[in-house]
C-alpha positions as CSV (number, residue, x, y, z in Angstrom):
1,M,-0.2,-2.0,11.6
2,Q,-3.9,-2.4,10.9
3,D,-4.3,-3.5,14.5
4,L,-3.4,-0.1,15.6
5,D,-6.3,1.5,17.6
6,I,-6.2,4.9,16.1
7,E,-8.9,6.3,18.2
8,A,-7.1,5.2,21.4
9,V,-3.8,6.9,20.1
10,L,-5.7,10.0,19.3
11,A,-7.3,10.1,22.8
12,E,-3.8,9.7,24.3
13,L,-2.5,12.6,22.2
14,G,-5.3,14.8,23.2
15,G,-4.6,14.1,26.9
16,N,-1.0,15.0,26.2
17,I,-1.9,18.2,24.5
18,E,-4.4,19.2,27.2
19,G,-1.7,18.6,29.8
20,V,0.7,21.0,27.9
21,A,-2.2,23.6,27.8
22,R,-2.8,23.2,31.5
23,Q,0.9,23.9,32.1
24,L,1.0,26.9,30.0
25,T,-2.2,28.5,31.3
26,R,-1.2,28.4,35.0
27,K,-1.0,31.8,36.4
28,R,2.8,31.7,36.4
29,R,4.6,34.4,34.6
30,T,7.8,32.6,34.1
31,Y,9.0,29.1,33.1
32,S,12.3,27.6,33.2
33,L,14.1,26.6,30.1
34,N,13.8,22.9,31.2
35,E,10.1,23.3,31.6
36,L,9.7,24.9,28.1
37,E,11.8,22.3,26.5
38,S,9.9,19.5,28.1
39,L,6.7,20.9,26.8
40,R,8.3,21.4,23.4
41,Q,9.4,17.8,23.3
42,T,5.9,16.6,24.2
43,L,4.3,18.6,21.4
44,L,7.0,17.4,18.9
45,S,6.5,13.8,19.9
46,N,2.7,14.1,19.5
47,A,3.2,15.8,16.1
48,G,5.4,12.8,15.0
49,T,2.7,10.4,16.2
50,I,0.0,12.2,14.1
51,E,2.3,12.2,11.1
52,A,2.6,8.4,11.4
53,I,-1.0,7.9,11.7
54,I,-1.6,10.0,8.6
55,R,0.9,7.8,6.8
56,I,-0.7,4.6,7.9
57,Q,-4.2,5.8,6.8
58,K,-2.8,7.0,3.4
59,H,-1.2,3.6,3.0
60,D,-4.5,1.8,4.0
61,M,-6.5,3.9,1.7
62,G,-4.1,3.2,-1.2
63,E,-4.6,-0.5,-0.5
64,S,-8.3,-0.1,-0.4
65,L,-8.2,1.7,-3.8
66,A,-6.1,-0.9,-5.3
67,E,-8.6,-3.6,-4.2
68,I,-11.5,-1.7,-5.9
69,T,-9.7,-1.2,-9.3
């Protein structure tokens, strides 16, 4: 997992979140339930990816600390 390019993943997540923001800031007053569910799923998926990155970084930090001590 150390080969994971976290910056690239975060850049993709940023793009996904910007896409959701663009959808929600259109001058429409109503959204279908399907549209809202799709946006919700995108955000939930992004949150899961961010949580995975945090776990990986914590694991990597733990390995680094073990090497020092």
